[in-house]
DODRENLUM-187407 format. One record per atom (N, C-alpha, C, O): atom name; x, y, z; residue in three letters. Coordinates in steps of 0.2 Angstrom, whole numbers. Example, Ala and Ser with C-alpha at 12.3 -4.5 7.8 and 13.67 -1.06 7.14 Angstrom:
BEGIN
@site->N	X->66	Y->-28	Z->39	code->ALA .
@site->CA	X->62	Y->-22	Z->39	code->ALA .
@site->C	X->66	Y->-16	Z->39	code->ALA .
@site->O	X->71	Y->-17	Z->42	code->ALA .
@site->N	X->64	Y->-11	Z->35	code->SER .
@site->CA	X->68	Y->-5	Z->36	code->SER .
@site->C	X->64	Y->0	Z->39	code->SER .
@site->O	X->67	Y->6	Z->40	code->SER .
***
This chain:
BEGIN
@site->N	X->-58	Y->-15	Z->107	code->MET .
@site->CA	X->-55	Y->-11	Z->107	code->MET .
@site->C	X->-53	Y->-9	Z->99	code->MET .
@site->O	X->-48	Y->-11	Z->95	code->MET .
@site->N	X->-58	Y->-4	Z->98	code->THR .
@site->CA	X->-59	Y->-1	Z->91	code->THR .
@site->C	X->-53	Y->4	Z->87	code->THR .
@site->O	X->-49	Y->9	Z->89	code->THR .
@site->N	X->-54	Y->0	Z->83	code->SER .
@site->CA	X->-46	Y->2	Z->79	code->SER .
@site->C	X->-49	Y->7	Z->74	code->SER .
@site->O	X->-50	Y->5	Z->69	code->SER .
@site->N	X->-50	Y->12	Z->74	code->ASN .
@site->CA	X->-51	Y->18	Z->70	code->ASN .
@site->C	X->-46	Y->19	Z->63	code->ASN .
@site->O	X->-40	Y->19	Z->64	code->ASN .
@site->N	X->-47	Y->20	Z->57	code->PRO .
@site->CA	X->-43	Y->22	Z->52	code->PRO .
@site->C	X->-38	Y->25	Z->53	code->PRO .
@site->O	X->-33	Y->24	Z->51	code->PRO .
@site->N	X->-41	Y->30	Z->56	code->LYS .
@site->CA	X->-36	Y->38	Z->57	code->LYS .
@site->C	X->-30	Y->37	Z->63	code->LYS .
@site->O	X->-25	Y->41	Z->63	code->LYS .
@site->N	X->-31	Y->31	Z->68	code->GLN .
@site->CA	X->-24	Y->30	Z->73	code->GLN .
@site->C	X->-22	Y->25	Z->72	code->GLN .
@site->O	X->-18	Y->23	Z->76	code->GLN .
@site->N	X->-24	Y->20	Z->65	code->VAL .
@site->CA	X->-19	Y->16	Z->62	code->VAL .
@site->C	X->-16	Y->19	Z->57	code->VAL .
@site->O	X->-12	Y->16	Z->53	code->VAL .
@site->N	X->-18	Y->25	Z->57	code->VAL .
@site->CA	X->-12	Y->28	Z->53	code->VAL .
@site->C	X->-8	Y->29	Z->56	code->VAL .
@site->O	X->-3	Y->26	Z->56	code->VAL .
@site->N	X->-9	Y->34	Z->58	code->ASN .
@site->CA	X->-4	Y->37	Z->68	code->ASN .
@site->C	X->0	Y->31	Z->68	code->ASN .
@site->O	X->6	Y->30	Z->67	code->ASN .
@site->N	X->-4	Y->27	Z->71	code->ASN .
@site->CA	X->3	Y->23	Z->72	code->ASN .
@site->C	X->7	Y->20	Z->70	code->ASN .
@site->O	X->12	Y->18	Z->73	code->ASN .
@site->N	X->6	Y->18	Z->61	code->ALA .
@site->CA	X->10	Y->15	Z->56	code->ALA .
@site->C	X->17	Y->22	Z->55	code->ALA .
@site->O	X->23	Y->22	Z->55	code->ALA .
@site->N	X->10	Y->26	Z->55	code->VAL .
@site->CA	X->16	Y->33	Z->56	code->VAL .
@site->C	X->21	Y->33	Z->62	code->VAL .
@site->O	X->27	Y->33	Z->62	code->VAL .
@site->N	X->18	Y->33	Z->66	code->THR .
@site->CA	X->25	Y->34	Z->70	code->THR .
@site->C	X->31	Y->27	Z->71	code->THR .
@site->O	X->37	Y->28	Z->73	code->THR .
@site->N	X->29	Y->21	Z->70	code->ARG .
@site->CA	X->30	Y->18	Z->70	code->ARG .
@site->C	X->37	Y->19	Z->63	code->ARG .
@site->O	X->42	Y->22	Z->63	code->ARG .
@site->N	X->36	Y->17	Z->60	code->SER .
@site->CA	X->40	Y->19	Z->51	code->SER .
@site->C	X->44	Y->27	Z->53	code->SER .
@site->O	X->50	Y->27	Z->52	code->SER .
@site->N	X->40	Y->32	Z->56	code->GLY .
@site->CA	X->46	Y->38	Z->58	code->GLY .
@site->C	X->52	Y->36	Z->66	code->GLY .
@site->O	X->57	Y->38	Z->67	code->GLY .
@site->N	X->48	Y->32	Z->69	code->SER .
@site->CA	X->56	Y->31	Z->75	code->SER .
@site->C	X->59	Y->24	Z->71	code->SER .
@site->O	X->64	Y->22	Z->75	code->SER .
@site->N	X->58	Y->21	Z->66	code->LEU .
@site->CA	X->59	Y->16	Z->63	code->LEU .
@site->C	X->66	Y->18	Z->59	code->LEU .
@site->O	X->71	Y->14	Z->58	code->LEU .
@site->N	X->64	Y->24	Z->56	code->SER .
@site->CA	X->70	Y->30	Z->49	code->SER .
@site->C	X->74	Y->34	Z->53	code->SER .
@site->O	X->78	Y->37	Z->50	code->SER .
@site->N	X->72	Y->36	Z->63	code->LEU .
@site->CA	X->75	Y->40	Z->63	code->LEU .
@site->C	X->80	Y->35	Z->67	code->LEU .
@site->O	X->86	Y->37	Z->66	code->LEU .
@site->N	X->81	Y->28	Z->71	code->LEU .
@site->CA	X->84	Y->22	Z->71	code->LEU .
@site->C	X->90	Y->21	Z->65	code->LEU .
@site->O	X->96	Y->19	Z->65	code->LEU .
@site->N	X->86	Y->21	Z->62	code->VAL .
@site->CA	X->89	Y->19	Z->56	code->VAL .
@site->C	X->93	Y->25	Z->54	code->VAL .
@site->O	X->99	Y->25	Z->52	code->VAL .
@site->N	X->91	Y->30	Z->54	code->ASP .
@site->CA	X->98	Y->39	Z->54	code->ASP .
@site->C	X->104	Y->36	Z->58	code->ASP .
@site->O	X->110	Y->36	Z->57	code->ASP .
@site->N	X->98	Y->35	Z->65	code->LYS .
@site->CA	X->103	Y->35	Z->71	code->LYS .
@site->C	X->110	Y->30	Z->71	code->LYS .
@site->O	X->114	Y->31	Z->75	code->LYS .
@site->N	X->111	Y->26	Z->68	code->VAL .
@site->CA	X->113	Y->21	Z->62	code->VAL .
@site->C	X->117	Y->20	Z->60	code->VAL .
@site->O	X->122	Y->16	Z->62	code->VAL .
@site->N	X->115	Y->24	Z->54	code->LEU .
@site->CA	X->121	Y->24	Z->49	code->LEU .
@site->C	X->126	Y->30	Z->50	code->LEU .
@site->O	X->131	Y->31	Z->47	code->LEU .
@site->N	X->122	Y->38	Z->55	code->PHE .
@site->CA	X->126	Y->43	Z->58	code->PHE .
@site->C	X->131	Y->39	Z->63	code->PHE .
@site->O	X->137	Y->41	Z->63	code->PHE .
@site->N	X->131	Y->34	Z->65	code->LYS .
@site->CA	X->135	Y->30	Z->68	code->LYS .
@site->C	X->140	Y->28	Z->64	code->LYS .
@site->O	X->145	Y->29	Z->66	code->LYS .
@site->N	X->139	Y->25	Z->62	code->ALA .
@site->CA	X->143	Y->21	Z->55	code->ALA .
@site->C	X->148	Y->24	Z->53	code->ALA .
@site->O	X->154	Y->22	Z->54	code->ALA .
@site->N	X->145	Y->34	Z->47	code->GLN .
@site->CA	X->149	Y->36	Z->45	code->GLN .
@site->C	X->154	Y->39	Z->49	code->GLN .
@site->O	X->159	Y->40	Z->46	code->GLN .
@site->N	X->152	Y->41	Z->57	code->PHE .
@site->CA	X->155	Y->43	Z->60	code->PHE .
@site->C	X->162	Y->40	Z->64	code->PHE .
@site->O	X->166	Y->43	Z->67	code->PHE .
@site->N	X->160	Y->34	Z->63	code->LYS .
@site->CA	X->165	Y->28	Z->67	code->LYS .
@site->C	X->171	Y->26	Z->59	code->LYS .
@site->O	X->177	Y->25	Z->61	code->LYS .
@site->N	X->169	Y->27	Z->50	code->HIS .
@site->CA	X->173	Y->29	Z->47	code->HIS .
@site->C	X->176	Y->35	Z->46	code->HIS .
@site->O	X->181	Y->36	Z->42	code->HIS .
@site->N	X->172	Y->38	Z->50	code->ALA .
@site->CA	X->177	Y->46	Z->48	code->ALA .
@site->C	X->184	Y->46	Z->52	code->ALA .
@site->O	X->190	Y->49	Z->51	code->ALA .
@site->N	X->182	Y->43	Z->58	code->SER .
@site->CA	X->187	Y->44	Z->65	code->SER .
@site->C	X->189	Y->40	Z->64	code->SER .
@site->O	X->192	Y->39	Z->70	code->SER .
@site->N	X->191	Y->33	Z->59	code->ASP .
@site->CA	X->195	Y->27	Z->57	code->ASP .
@site->C	X->204	Y->33	Z->53	code->ASP .
@site->O	X->208	Y->31	Z->50	code->ASP .
***
């Protein structure tokens, strides 16, 4: 399995991107919940 730097960077970006997306979702849910109270 050869991992060229570009692929590694792409994987890292994808991972961090989905992670931040997940965080956004959680924060949004928390805000929404708080607002509906």
